[in-house]
N, C-alpha and C positions, 0 to 999 in steps of 0.2 A: 458469340465471338467466332470469327472465321479462322481458318487454319493459319493465316498469316495476317497480323494486324499491325498497323503503324499508329502510334499515339505520341503526343507530346510528353505526357507524364504517365508512367506506370507505377502504381503504389501496391506493394505487396503487404497485405494485412488490412482487414476491414474492421479494425477496432477503433477506439476513441481517437487516437492520434492520426491514423490513416484516413478516417472519414473527415476529420477537421482539415487535414492537408488537402484532400480532394475537393472539399467545398471551396476553400480559399483559392486554389489554383483554377478550379472551374469558373469561379466568378471573375477571374481575370481573362477568361476566354480561352484557356488552355484545354486541349483535348485530353481528358483524363480517364484512365481505366484503373479500377481497383480490383485486385484478385485476392481471393482467400480460399485456402484449402478446406475450410469448415463448411458445414451444410447451411449455416446462416451467419449473418454478420452480427457484430457487437455483442457476443455472448457475455463478455465480462461486464458490459454496461447493464445487461438485463439482470444479472445475478447480484449486482453490487447493492450495497446498502440494504440488505435483506429484501431485495426486490423493489426498493424505492429510489435507488441511485443517488448516492451522496455526490452530486455532480460538481461541486466546487466548495471552496471555503472562503468566507469573506475576509479572512485575515492572513492571506498568503504572504509569506516572507521567504527569502532565500534560505534563511536559517531553518526552515521546515523541511529541508532536503538534505539527503546524504549523497555525497559524491567525492571522488578523489580530488576534484577541483571544485571547491565550494562556490566559486564565482561564476561557473559556466552557465548556470540556470538564470542568472540575473537578467540578461538581455531579453530572452524570450518572455520571461514572466512580466517584465516591465512593459512590453509592447502588446501583450494580450492579457488583460487582467481579469480577475473574477467578474468585474462589473461588465466587461465586454460580453462574457458568456451569459451572465444574468440578463443582459439586454436581449440576447438571442432567445433565451427561454421565455422572457416576458413577451417578446414579439410573437411568439407562437402560442401565447396564452396557456402555457403549461403552469398549473398551480404548484407552488412549492412553499416550504417553510424552513425556518432555522430550527434545528433540533437542539444543539448546544454548541458552544465554542466556535461559532461561525459556520457550522456544518449545514449546508443546504441540501435538502432532500425533496424529491417529488412528493406531492400530497397523495397522488394516486399510485402510479407504478413506473418502474424504470423504462418500460417500453415507450413512455411519453418522450423521453430524451432521445431514444434511438429513432423513433418515428420522426422527430424534429430534424435530426441529422440527415436521415434518408430523404426527407422532403427538401432540405437544402441542397443535397446532392442532385436530386431530380431537377430542381430549378436551375442548377448550374450546369446541367447537361452531363453530369458524371455517370459513367457506366460502371456497374458493379457485377463481378462474376464470382459466384461461389463454386464449391466443388472443383476448384482449379488448383492443381498441384504445380509448384515450380520445380523443375528438374535440373536446370542449369542456367547460369547467367554468364554472359561474356561481354566485354567492352570492345566495340569496334569503333574507335573514336570517329566522330563525336557521339555516336549512338550506342545503346545497349541492346543486345539480342537476348531475349529471355525465352527459354523453352518451357512450355507448360503442358499440362495434360489436355489442354484445349487448343493447342497450336502454338505458333511462334509469335512473339510480340517484339516489335522494334520500338524503342522509346528513346527520346532525347534525354529525359531525366528519369532516374530510377530512385524511388523512395522505399526504404526498408522500414516497415512499421509492423514487424512480426511479433512484437511483444516479447515476454521473457519465458521462463521455464515453469512459472507457477501454474498450478491447477492443470496438470497434463490431461485430465479427463475432458477438458474443454478444448483440447487440440493444441496445447502449447508445444512448440518445438524449438530446437536450437538453430533453425535456418538462418536467422538474422546474424548470429555470431559466426556461423560458417561463411556467410557472404562477406562479413567484415574481414575475416582472416584471409579469404580468397584474394581480396584487394589490398592486402598488406597492412590492414589496420590492427592496432593492438586491442585485444579484448581482455579486460580485467577479470580476475576470478569472480565467479558467481556463487551466491548462496541465497537461501530462502529468507525473505523478510516479511514483517507483519504476520507472524506465524505463532501458533501456540507452543508452549514448552511441554516437553514430556519429562516425567519423573521415573526413577527406577521403581521396581516393585516394592522395595523396602520404604522408599520415600512416600509412595502412594498410600501405603497401608493406613497411616493415621488419618488420612483425609477422606477415607471412604464415606463416612457419615455426612461429609460436606459436599459431595458431588451435586452440582446444580445450584449451589449457593454462590452468591456474589458478595463482594465487600468493596467499599471505596477505600483505596489505598494510595500511598505514594510509593512508586517502585523505582529503585536506583540500579544503574549499572555504570560503574566508573563515575564520571562527572555528569552523567545524563540522568534525568528523572522525569517521570510523568505522574500526574495526579488524575487517576481514572479508576474505573471499576475492574476488579480482578474476579475471574470465574473459576471455581474448582471443577475439573472435568474428570472423567474416568481414566484419562491418560496423563493428566498433569494440571497445568495452569493455563487459562486463556482469559478472554475479556480484553477490552481496549487497552488497559494498562500494560498487560503482558505483550500484546501484539506490538504496541509502540516500542517497548524496550527491547524486544527480540531483534530489531534491526541493528541495535548497538551491541548485542551480546555475541561473544565468541565462545566456542566449546572450552570448558575448563574454568570459565569465569563464574564467580558467585553473583547472585543478585541480592539486593537488600530490600525488604518490604517494611514500610512503616504502616502498621495496622491501625494507627490512630493519628492520621496526618493533620487533623484540624483541632486536636485537643492535646494539652500537656498531660500525659498519663501520670506522671509523678504527682502533680497537683491533684488530679482526679482521685487517685488511690489514697493520697493523704487525707483528702476530704472524706472519702468513704470510711477510712479508719477512724476519723473523728466522729462522724455522724452515724455510721452504721457499723459499729465496732464488731458486732457478732455475725455480720453477713460474711459469707465465704467469698474468696477471691473470684471464683467462677461465676457467682451471682452478680458481682460488681461488673466483671468484664462482659457479661451477657448484654449489657447496655451499649457496648461498642458496636457489635454486629448482631449475632444471634446466640441463643443458648447453646446450640450445637457447636458453633465456632468456639465459644468459651470453654465448653466441655472438652473438646479435642485438644486445645492448647494447654489446658490445665492437666489433662490426663497424660499428655506426652512430653511436655516441656516445662511447665511451671509449677505443678502441684497446686493444691488448694486447701486453705485452712481459713478460719475466721480472721478478719482484717486486724483485730487487736493482737494477733500473734506474730505480726510482721514488724520487724524493726524498720527504721527509716532507711537503712542501707539495703534491706531486702526489697523495699518498695522501689527504691531507685534502680536496683538491678532488674526488677521485673519490668519497670517502665522502659529502661534502656533496651531490654531484650525485645520488647514488642515494637519499639520505635525503629529498631534496626535488626529485624529478624532475617538471618541469612540462609540461603539455600543455593546449592549448585545444581541447576537443571541437568538432567541426563542428556538432553538434546532438544531438538524441535521436531514438529511433525513433518518438516520438510516441504518440498514443493507440492505435495498432495493437497495441502490446505493453505499454503502460503498465499497471501494476497498479492505479493510482488516479488520480483527478483532483484536482489542487490547486485551491484557490479554490472558488467556488460561492456559495450563499446566505449573505449577510453575517450573521454571528452577532449583530450588534447589532440585527437585525430580529426576533430570536427570544428567547423566555424560556429561560434556561439550565436552569431547573427542569423545564419541561414541553415544550420545543421548539415551543411555540405561537407563531404570528406575532403580533407586538404590534399590527399594523395590521388584522388580520382574525381575530376570534375564531373558534375552531373549525377553523382551518387550521394544520397542523403540517408541519414539514420535518425529516426524520431521515436519518441515514446519510451516504453519500458526496456527496449533493447539497448538503450543508452545508459551509461553509468550515472543516472540521476534517479533517486528514489525518494518519494515523499513520505511524510507521516500519514497515519490513518486520519481520515476526516475530510476527504475531498481534495487533498493536495496532489495526489497522483493524477486524478482527472484534470486538474488545472494545468499540470505539466503537459499532459497529452494535448489539451486544447492549445496551449501556448506554443509548444514546439511544432505542432502540426501547422499552426498558423504561420509561424516563422518560415518554415520550409515552403508552404503553399504560396507565400508571397513572391518567391524567387524561382521556383521550378519552371 
């Protein structure tokens, strides 16, 4: 990049949304430059899905997204669907599989998806510059002047695809929010989403024998629930069920866990009382998850004696306790381990069709920086592809 560069489109951020926008705009013949302050592009792509990139979900619906405006995501998601991205993946002969619940993963490694995107960028004539810090942005209608560590860039269209605040060790910054505010756009409060819960020292104590164990549960917060695995950690609770519900949880709220989401515990315990009357409660409950799990819950909350010593009312109370076991998390692990950032640029400030700022022609915000956050399971990548495509069609 020379000390002064003129381009049609400048994209700040070489993540999923930024690269998709660059490809789409480049294919339209636009002169596109992507800059990123990191040392390499697509870091979140590379680390996602345990290194196999959960690149989309076959069952994407607007209801899978959290936003102050629940309707905003509909336009982009309808115009670039999971099947559009699957077609791109298939065209590059990237092998993939469905893990569960429509979640699509690479058979081999996440870099297959990143290499595919970079190949598309190359074919579309897109230039990408890493190690490039943005120091200031000014609008001199109709163009933008962007000062970077590698020189000045003049651009007709400026796309902000800087991501959120999650996982700062990978280079996350608040630049996108600062730029939105600079141009008078409202930015909604941000917090960590898809993040493990932490528990207090007293809350953690009983669970020490269970660290590393997982259990299939239904977890509730308010009117929202998820049926997935929960994982006990040395800091609290994690696993897909916890990550999902964390996006709906606010400090001070309790969560309720159904430890037997597929069986009626009252019936199961009554049957055990009739058929295994001398078996202890902890022995019967060991069939739900593990002996260690049953031991912990009996030692700390339920007690344990032979089944024939429990009345019908006792059994009903035990079943009720385990079907709706409540705990108030001390907090979350925060942006350090969060997969996404909730909140961000207010969608009321943007066109749902093009992602352009209503107050500043030629300025676009896409991806995680916007107040649209998906569930775990490929939904955030699909939002990145869809909104990147939407902006790329018009920049």
